[in-house]
C-alpha distance (Angstrom), angle and dihedral (degrees) to the residues before:
residue distance angle dihedral
M1 . . .
Y2 3.79 . .
D3 3.80 120.3 .
S4 3.81 87.5 -117.4
D5 3.81 89.1 61.1
R6 3.80 89.6 65.3
G7 3.79 91.2 52.8
I8 3.77 92.0 46.6
E9 3.80 91.2 50.3
E10 3.81 90.4 49.5
L11 3.81 90.0 50.8
L12 3.79 91.1 50.9
Q13 3.79 92.7 48.4
R14 3.81 96.9 44.8
R15 3.83 95.5 43.0
E16 3.82 97.7 36.2
G17 3.77 111.6 148.6
E18 3.81 94.1 11.4
S19 3.77 126.7 119.6
L20 3.78 112.9 -139.1
A21 3.79 122.9 -153.1
V22 3.78 117.9 -132.6
E23 3.80 87.8 -126.6
W24 3.81 90.6 58.4
V25 3.81 92.3 49.1
A26 3.81 91.5 48.1
E27 3.81 91.8 50.3
Q28 3.80 91.4 49.0
M29 3.81 89.7 51.1
R30 3.82 90.7 50.8
T31 3.78 91.2 49.1
F32 3.81 90.6 49.4
V33 3.81 91.6 52.0
D34 3.81 90.1 48.7
L35 3.81 89.0 54.4
Y36 3.82 96.3 39.0
P37 3.82 108.8 27.0
N38 3.82 91.9 171.8
W39 3.80 87.4 70.4
E40 3.82 94.1 55.3
D41 3.82 93.7 106.8
A42 3.81 93.8 49.8
I43 3.80 92.5 47.8
G44 3.81 90.6 47.7
R45 3.79 90.2 51.4
L46 3.80 91.5 48.6
A47 3.81 91.5 49.2
A48 3.82 91.4 49.8
F49 3.81 90.7 47.1
L50 3.81 91.8 51.6
A51 3.80 92.3 45.0
R52 3.80 92.3 53.0
E53 3.79 98.8 39.2
D54 3.80 93.6 111.0
D55 3.82 95.0 44.9
D56 3.77 115.3 114.5
S57 3.82 92.3 -147.0
């Protein structure tokens, strides 16, 4: 199990049954990068991955 799996499981448990707006997720990602600038690249990659998830390319 990756460390990220624990965080993902916590997110699922704490936010179970909720609908999250993309705007809320984006703001949380910005806040995270403000607090932890060393993670900027990883957050940018995650955002790009999520944005392109439905692309056929």
